[in-house]
PALO-390325 format. One line per 8 residues: for each residue x negated, y negated, z of N, C-alpha, C. Coordinates in steps of 0.05 Angstrom, whole numbers. Layout:
N
X/Y/Z/X/Y/Z/X/Y/Z  ...
***
This chain:
302
-972/-3366/1131/-948/-3377/1119/-952/-3408/1115  -945/-3418/1090/-950/-3445/1084/-932/-3463/1102  -942/-3486/1109/-928/-3504/1128/-919/-3530/1113  -900/-3543/1124/-892/-3568/1111/-912/-3588/1110  -929/-3588/1130/-953/-3608/1129/-969/-3601/1104  -974/-3576/1099/-992/-3569/1076/-978/-3577/1051  -952/-3574/1049/-938/-3582/1026/-938/-3613/1023  -936/-3628/1044/-938/-3657/1045/-965/-3665/1034
-986/-3653/1043/-1014/-3658/1035/-1017/-3654/1005  -1006/-3632/994/-1007/-3624/966/-993/-3645/949  -968/-3651/956/-954/-3670/941/-967/-3698/941  -977/-3706/964/-991/-3734/964/-1015/-3735/949  -1030/-3713/948/-1055/-3712/930/-1047/-3715/903  -1026/-3701/895/-1017/-3703/865/-1006/-3729/860  -992/-3743/877/-980/-3769/872/-1002/-3790/870  -1023/-3788/885/-1044/-3807/886/-1066/-3802/867
-1069/-3774/860/-1090/-3768/842/-1118/-3768/856  -1118/-3769/882/-1144/-3772/896/-1139/-3760/925  -1161/-3744/932/-1163/-3735/959/-1167/-3759/979  -1182/-3778/971/-1191/-3799/987/-1166/-3816/993  -1153/-3824/971/-1127/-3841/974/-1107/-3828/989  -1104/-3800/986/-1083/-3785/999/-1090/-3786/1030  -1115/-3780/1037/-1123/-3782/1065/-1116/-3807/1079  -1120/-3829/1064/-1115/-3856/1075/-1086/-3860/1081
-1068/-3851/1061/-1040/-3854/1063/-1028/-3836/1087  -1041/-3813/1090/-1032/-3794/1110/-1044/-3798/1138  -1064/-3817/1139/-1078/-3824/1165/-1091/-3798/1176  -1105/-3784/1159/-1121/-3761/1166/-1148/-3763/1154  -1167/-3748/1164/-1195/-3748/1152/-1193/-3732/1125  -1211/-3740/1108/-1212/-3723/1082/-1217/-3696/1086  -1238/-3689/1103/-1244/-3661/1108/-1221/-3644/1118  -1206/-3658/1135/-1183/-3644/1146/-1161/-3638/1125
-1158/-3658/1108/-1137/-3658/1085/-1148/-3633/1067  -1174/-3635/1059/-1184/-3612/1041/-1181/-3585/1053  -1186/-3583/1079/-1183/-3558/1093/-1155/-3547/1091  -1135/-3564/1095/-1109/-3555/1094/-1099/-3547/1066  -1108/-3562/1045/-1102/-3556/1017/-1113/-3529/1011  -1138/-3523/1020/-1151/-3498/1015/-1137/-3477/1028  -1128/-3481/1052/-1111/-3460/1065/-1087/-3454/1051  -1073/-3473/1041/-1048/-3471/1024/-1055/-3453/1000
-1077/-3459/987/-1087/-3445/962/-1092/-3416/968  -1104/-3411/993/-1108/-3383/1001/-1081/-3368/1005  -1063/-3383/1016/-1036/-3373/1021/-1022/-3365/995  -1025/-3382/976/-1012/-3378/951/-1027/-3358/931  -1053/-3352/937/-1067/-3335/921/-1083/-3347/900  -1089/-3371/899/-1105/-3383/877/-1105/-3412/878  -1122/-3425/862/-1126/-3455/862/-1100/-3467/854  -1093/-3490/867/-1069/-3505/860/-1077/-3531/847
-1101/-3540/853/-1110/-3567/844/-1137/-3563/830  -1140/-3576/807/-1166/-3577/793/-1181/-3602/800  -1204/-3601/812/-1220/-3624/822/-1237/-3633/797  -1230/-3656/786/-1246/-3666/765/-1264/-3690/775  -1283/-3700/760/-1301/-3720/769/-1286/-3746/780  -1266/-3754/765/-1252/-3777/771/-1222/-3775/775  -1212/-3751/779/-1183/-3746/783/-1179/-3717/793  -1155/-3714/801/-1146/-3688/812/-1119/-3681/796
-1117/-3657/785/-1092/-3650/773/-1085/-3623/780  -1059/-3616/775/-1048/-3590/782/-1057/-3569/762  -1066/-3546/772/-1069/-3522/756/-1043/-3509/748  -1042/-3490/730/-1016/-3477/722/-1003/-3466/747  -1018/-3454/765/-1005/-3443/791/-994/-3468/806  -1010/-3489/807/-1002/-3511/821/-974/-3525/809  -972/-3524/784/-948/-3533/773/-923/-3519/780  -927/-3493/785/-906/-3476/794/-898/-3480/823
-918/-3486/838/-914/-3489/867/-903/-3516/874  -910/-3538/861/-904/-3567/868/-874/-3570/871  -856/-3563/852/-828/-3570/855/-817/-3554/879  -828/-3531/888/-817/-3520/911/-827/-3533/936  -851/-3544/936/-861/-3560/957/-844/-3584/960  -837/-3599/940/-821/-3623/941/-793/-3615/952  -783/-3592/945/-755/-3584/953/-756/-3579/982  -776/-3566/992/-781/-3560/1021/-782/-3585/1037
-797/-3604/1028/-800/-3630/1042/-773/-3643/1043  -759/-3644/1019/-732/-3657/1019/-713/-3644/1038  -714/-3617/1038/-695/-3601/1055/-702/-3607/1084  -726/-3610/1092/-733/-3615/1119/-723/-3645/1127  -727/-3663/1109/-717/-3691/1115/-686/-3691/1119  -672/-3676/1101/-643/-3675/1104/-636/-3663/1130  -649/-3642/1138/-644/-3630/1163/-648/-3649/1185  -669/-3664/1185/-675/-3684/1207/-652/-3705/1208
-646/-3716/1183/-625/-3737/1182/-597/-3726/1192  -590/-3700/1186/-565/-3691/1194/-566/-3685/1225  -588/-3677/1235/-589/-3673/1264/-587/-3700/1279  -599/-3720/1269/-596/-3748/1282/-569/-3758/1280  -556/-3753/1257/-529/-3762/1255/-512/-3748/1274  -515/-3721/1276/-499/-3705/1295/-504/-3713/1326  -529/-3720/1331/-534/-3729/1357/-527/-3759/1363  -521/-3774/1344/-514/-3800/1348/-538/-3819/1352
-560/-3810/1344/-585/-3826/1349/-586/-3849/1330  -578/-3846/1305/-577/-3868/1287/-560/-3858/1262  -557/-3876/1243/-540/-3868/1220/-551/-3850/1201  -575/-3844/1203/-588/-3825/1182/-588/-3837/1154  -593/-3820/1136/-596/-3828/1107/-582/-3808/1089  -568/-3821/1070/-552/-3806/1051/-566/-3809/1023  -573/-3787/1012/-589/-3785/986/-568/-3779/962  -567/-3799/944/-549/-3797/922/-564/-3792/896
-554/-3775/879/-566/-3770/853/-546/-3777/833  -554/-3794/814/-535/-3803/793/-550/-3803/765  -535/-3802/744/-547/-3809/717/-548/-3839/714  -565/-3847/697/-572/-3877/693/-546/-3891/689  -529/-3883/672/-505/-3900/665/-487/-3902/689  -486/-3882/706/-469/-3882/730/-477/-3903/748  -504/-3905/752/-517/-3925/770/-509/-3953/761  -507/-3957/734/-501/-3983/724/-471/-3992/725
-454/-3972/719/-427/-3977/716/-409/-3971/737  -413/-3947/749/-391/-3936/766/-401/-3941/797  -424/-3940/802/-433/-3939/830/-432/-3966/846  -438/-3989/833/-439/-4014/850/-414/-4019/866  -389/-4018/858/-367/-4022/876/-365/-4001/897  -372/-3977/891/-371/-3956/913/-392/-3960/934  -415/-3969/928/-435/-3976/948/-428/-4000/964  -415/-4020/952/-405/-4043/965/-385/-4034/987
-367/-4018/979/-344/-4009/998/-358/-3992/1021  -377/-3974/1014/-388/-3957/1032/-404/-3973/1053  -418/-3994/1042/-436/-4009/1060/-418/-4025/1081  -397/-4034/1072/-377/-4049/1091/-366/-4030/1112  -363/-4004/1107/-353/-3985/1127/-373/-3972/1143  -397/-3968/1132/-418/-3951/1146/-447/-3965/1142  -450/-3991/1154/-472/-4002/1149/-498/-3989/1161  -492/-3972/1182/-514/-3958/1196/-526/-3935/1180
-514/-3926/1157/-523/-3903/1142/-540/-3915/1119  -564/-3908/1119/-584/-3916/1098/-577/-3899/1073  -581/-3911/1049/-576/-3898/1023/-602/-3895/1008  -606/-3874/995/-629/-3871/977/-616/-3862/950  -623/-3876/930/-612/-3870/903/-636/-3857/885  -627/-3834/874/-644/-3819/855/-632/-3819/828  -645/-3830/808/-632/-3833/782/-645/-3813/762  -627/-3800/744/-638/-3780/727/-626/-3787/699
-641/-3782/677/-632/-3788/650/-611/-3768/638  -609/-3745/650/-592/-3723/638/-579/-3707/661  -555/-3699/653/-538/-3682/671/-553/-3657/681  -568/-3644/665/-583/-3621/673/-602/-3627/696  -617/-3650/693/-636/-3658/714/-622/-3665/740  -597/-3676/735/-580/-3683/759/-573/-3658/774  -561/-3637/759/-552/-3612/773/-577/-3598/785  -600/-3600/772/-624/-3586/784/-633/-3601/809
-629/-3627/811/-637/-3641/835/-619/-3632/859  -594/-3627/853/-574/-3617/875/-581/-3588/881  -587/-3572/862/-592/-3545/867/-618/-3540/883  -638/-3557/878/-663/-3557/892/-662/-3572/917  -640/-3584/925/-638/-3596/951/-650/-3623/953  -653/-3637/930/-665/-3665/930/-645/-3688/935  -621/-3681/937/-600/-3701/943/-577/-3688/958  -560/-3705/970/-537/-3695/985/-511/-3695/967
-511/-3713/947/-485/-3714/931/-495/-3724/903  -481/-3714/883/-488/-3720/855/-464/-3733/842  -468/-3754/825/-446/-3767/808/-455/-3768/780  -439/-3754/763/-447/-3754/736/-426/-3739/721  -431/-3731/697/-413/-3714/681/-405/-3689/695  -380/-3681/691/-368/-3659/705/-386/-3633/700  -397/-3621/721/-415/-3597/716/-399/-3574/706  -412/-3558/691/-398/-3535/678/-393/-3513/701
-410/-3508/717/-406/-3488/740/-418/-3500/765  -403/-3500/787/-415/-3510/811/-400/-3496/835  -416/-3486/854/-406/-3471/875/-393/-3488/897  -400/-3513/900/-390/-3530/923/-366/-3547/913  -357/-3565/931/-336/-3582/925/-341/-3600/903  -321/-3603/885/-323/-3623/861/-301/-3641/863  -303/-3668/859/-282/-3685/857/-283/-3701/833  -263/-3696/815/-262/-3710/790/-254/-3739/795
-270/-3758/780/-265/-3785/785/-251/-3801/763  -248/-3787/740/-233/-3800/717/-249/-3796/692  -238/-3806/669/-250/-3806/642/-264/-3830/639  -291/-3828/632/-307/-3850/625/-304/-3856/595  -297/-3880/588/-291/-3887/562/-316/-3900/549  -322/-3891/525/-345/-3903/510/-335/-3926/489  -351/-3944/486/-346/-3966/467/-368/-3969/446  -361/-3981/423/-382/-3988/405/-389/-4018/408
-414/-4024/410/-424/-4050/413/-439/-4059/388  -431/-4082/379/-444/-4094/355/-450/-4123/360  -466/-4137/342/-472/-4164/344/-446/-4180/343  -444/-4202/357/-419/-4217/358/-409/-4225/331  -426/-4230/313/-419/-4237/286/-419/-4216/264  -418/-4191/273/-417/-4168/255/-390/-4170/241  -393/-4167/214/-368/-4171/197/-351/-4146/194  -357/-4123/204/-342/-4099/202/-313/-4102/208
-293/-4091/194/-266/-4094/197/-256/-4074/221  -243/-4085/242/-233/-4067/262/-206/-4076/272  -186/-4068/256/-157/-4077/264/-151/-4069/292  -141/-4086/309/-134/-4081/335/-158/-4074/354  -181/-4081/346/-204/-4077/361/-214/-4048/362  -204/-4031/343/-211/-4002/341/-225/-3999/315  -245/-3979/315/-259/-3972/292/-264/-3943/290  -263/-3932/268/-272/-3903/264/-301/-3903/260
-315/-3884/275/-343/-3884/274/-355/-3878/244  -338/-3867/229/-346/-3861/201/-350/-3885/186  -338/-3907/193/-340/-3935/182/-368/-3945/185  -383/-3932/206/-410/-3943/210/-433/-3921/202  -423/-3902/187/-442/-3880/180/-466/-3889/165  -464/-3911/150/-487/-3919/133/-506/-3938/151  -497/-3944/174/-514/-3962/190/-536/-3945/204  -558/-3961/211/-576/-3949/229/-569/-3958/258
-571/-3939/276/-560/-3942/303/-581/-3948/323  -572/-3962/345/-587/-3962/369/-583/-3935/385  -603/-3919/383/-601/-3891/394/-615/-3889/419  -614/-3864/431/-627/-3859/458/-650/-3838/452  -670/-3839/470/-689/-3817/465/-677/-3791/474  -689/-3770/464/-676/-3742/468/-672/-3735/497  -686/-3746/515/-683/-3738/543/-660/-3752/556  -649/-3772/545/-626/-3786/555/-601/-3771/546
-584/-3764/567/-559/-3751/560/-540/-3765/542  -543/-3790/539/-526/-3805/522/-533/-3802/491  -557/-3791/486/-562/-3784/460/-547/-3760/448  -541/-3743/466/-523/-3721/457/-493/-3729/455  -485/-3750/472/-458/-3759/468/-455/-3773/440  -474/-3790/433/-475/-3802/407/-475/-3782/384  -494/-3763/385/-495/-3744/365/-469/-3727/361  -457/-3719/384/-432/-3705/380/-409/-3721/369
-408/-3746/378/-386/-3764/368/-389/-3768/338  -413/-3773/331/-418/-3777/301/-414/-3753/285  -423/-3730/297/-418/-3704/282/-389/-3700/277  -372/-3706/299/-342/-3701/296/-332/-3722/274  -347/-3744/270/-337/-3764/249/-350/-3755/221  -366/-3737/220/-377/-3725/195/-403/-3734/185  -418/-3746/204/-445/-3757/197/-464/-3754/219  -491/-3756/215/-510/-3758/235/-522/-3786/235
-524/-3798/260/-532/-3826/261/-563/-3827/258  -570/-3847/239/-598/-3853/238/-607/-3874/257  -630/-3871/268/-637/-3890/290/-653/-3913/278  -646/-3937/285/-662/-3961/281/-682/-3963/303  -673/-3956/327/-691/-3957/350/-681/-3937/370  -698/-3927/387/-688/-3908/409/-700/-3920/434  -680/-3918/454/-688/-3930/479/-683/-3909/501  -702/-3911/521/-698/-3894/545/-678/-3907/565
-674/-3933/564/-658/-3946/585/-630/-3950/574  -610/-3940/589/-584/-3943/581/-575/-3972/579  -586/-3989/598/-578/-4016/600/-588/-4032/576  -610/-4022/563/-620/-4035/541/-602/-4033/516  -589/-4010/512/-576/-4005/488/-556/-4025/478  -537/-4035/495/-517/-4056/486/-532/-4083/481  -554/-4088/495/-568/-4113/490/-583/-4113/462  -591/-4089/456/-606/-4087/428/-583/-4086/407
-560/-4077/412/-539/-4077/392/-528/-4105/389  -525/-4119/411/-516/-4148/409/-538/-4163/395  -563/-4158/394/-582/-4172/381/-584/-4167/351  -567/-4148/342/-565/-4142/314/-582/-4117/305  -593/-4102/322/-608/-4079/313/-592/-4056/304  -567/-4054/308/-549/-4034/300/-526/-4029/319  -508/-4015/312/-486/-4007/331/-497/-3989/353  -485/-3991/377/-491/-3974/399/-467/-3963/410
-468/-3937/419/-445/-3924/435/-453/-3923/463  -437/-3937/481/-446/-3939/509/-420/-3937/526  -423/-3927/552/-399/-3929/569/-391/-3955/573  -362/-3959/572/-355/-3986/571/-359/-4001/601  -361/-3983/620/-364/-3995/646/-393/-4006/654  -410/-4002/635/-437/-4013/639/-441/-4041/630  -420/-4051/615/-423/-4080/603/-417/-4100/625  -432/-4119/629/-428/-4140/648/-408/-4161/638
-395/-4174/658/-378/-4196/650/-393/-4218/632  -379/-4228/614/-391/-4246/595/-410/-4236/575  -409/-4209/573/-428/-4196/551/-425/-4208/525  -447/-4218/511/-443/-4232/488/-448/-4215/463  -430/-4195/460/-430/-4178/436/-402/-4172/427  -399/-4160/405/-373/-4150/397/-370/-4122/406  -346/-4118/419/-342/-4092/434/-317/-4080/421  -317/-4056/412/-295/-4044/398/-292/-4014/409
-267/-4005/408/-260/-3978/417/-261/-3959/394  -276/-3938/398/-276/-3917/376/-249/-3905/374  -242/-3898/348/-218/-3887/341/-224/-3860/323  -221/-3836/335/-209/-3829/361/-227/-3837/384  -216/-3838/409/-232/-3844/430/-254/-3827/437  -275/-3835/448/-298/-3820/457/-298/-3820/489  -295/-3799/504/-293/-3799/533/-307/-3775/543  -314/-3778/568/-324/-3753/583/-317/-3756/613
-311/-3733/625/-301/-3732/653/-325/-3735/671  -322/-3752/690/-341/-3759/710/-334/-3749/739  -352/-3736/753/-344/-3724/779/-365/-3729/799  -358/-3728/823/-377/-3727/847/-377/-3699/856  -400/-3686/863/-401/-3659/875/-424/-3655/893  -418/-3638/912/-435/-3633/933/-440/-3602/938  -459/-3595/954/-463/-3566/960/-444/-3556/980  -438/-3531/981/-418/-3519/999/-424/-3527/1027
-403/-3531/1044/-405/-3539/1071/-417/-3566/1078  -409/-3588/1063/-421/-3616/1069/-415/-3625/1095  -431/-3641/1109/-425/-3651/1133/-407/-3675/1130  -400/-3688/1152/-378/-3707/1153/-386/-3733/1139  -411/-3741/1139/-419/-3765/1124/-419/-3760/1096  -428/-3737/1085/-425/-3732/1058/-396/-3732/1050  -378/-3718/1063/-350/-3719/1058/-337/-3745/1057  -346/-3763/1078/-335/-3789/1078/-345/-3807/1054
-369/-3803/1045/-379/-3815/1021/-362/-3807/997  -355/-3781/994/-341/-3770/972/-313/-3784/971  -301/-3788/995/-275/-3801/996/-276/-3830/986  -297/-3846/994/-301/-3873/986/-305/-3873/955  -321/-3855/947/-327/-3852/919/-301/-3850/901  -285/-3830/909/-260/-3825/896/-241/-3850/897  -243/-3865/917/-224/-3889/920/-234/-3913/905  -259/-3916/900/-269/-3942/891/-285/-3939/864
-289/-3916/854/-304/-3914/830/-286/-3922/806  -298/-3941/790/-283/-3952/765/-294/-3937/741  -286/-3914/739/-298/-3898/717/-287/-3905/689  -259/-3910/688/-247/-3913/662/-248/-3944/651  -261/-3960/666/-263/-3988/658/-279/-3992/631  -266/-4001/611/-281/-4002/585/-291/-4031/582  -295/-4044/600/-308/-4071/598/-292/-4092/582  -265/-4089/580/-250/-4108/564/-255/-4105/536
-258/-4081/526/-265/-4078/496/-242/-4088/481  -250/-4099/458/-228/-4111/439/-244/-4122/417  -229/-4133/397/-241/-4144/373/-252/-4172/379  -276/-4173/390/-286/-4199/398/-307/-4195/418  -312/-4215/434/-330/-4213/456/-318/-4207/481  -334/-4196/501/-323/-4190/527/-323/-4216/546
***
């Protein structure tokens, strides 16, 4: 039967791309490392790694095994942390999974409140570009609690946090008319937009909002980073649709509210039977998350 140590060896070799470097990090001899990897390969029924002259890469079988190895290691770490919390040995570690925009806009005040109440509990933040990757991380056991768009189906506890409101960002001197600080997206149909790469969930939000307005947005530029979109828009590259809560105080762009509004429900969710630390974080999250903050959107600068 495969062991956690063998999974750790496999993952470390993959991450370093080298048996030599992996052995150094794991403080074992290279022959011992190679022996354990070969034992894992025999257990799995075939080669997991392809040994190249200057690198090591996963075989097709290895690509199937690796995510399960990572999930097993993450599950073991959570079990150790939970046991230590229950035994009162230390505060343990809480692993949070979030989409990028949540890490920017919703999470900071929550973490501030949590740290003030539970300074002994370490936090590890895992960020994902899309809600599907977020849900997969929870399903595979890579995090204790997820914060992101409301999941379609989830077996464990779900706490709705509110409606995240999106705003349109433009250059401060953009001449478009927006009575009362509101604008129909159709008024920007001829513009080239600051868009997101397909793997970023906000790309789908923009595409859906523009489709509802009767057009498809052309991209002037695509970014992987949620935080970059409003900065590029403020620099005049084109309008951007962003969650209002990601805009910092004093943001030097023109911020308008779409008419009709563009919103999505944000939630925190955990697996069935969460321990008391996870439940406590969910309570703090519900009390301190500023989901609906639209960054002071209006006809002008923030």
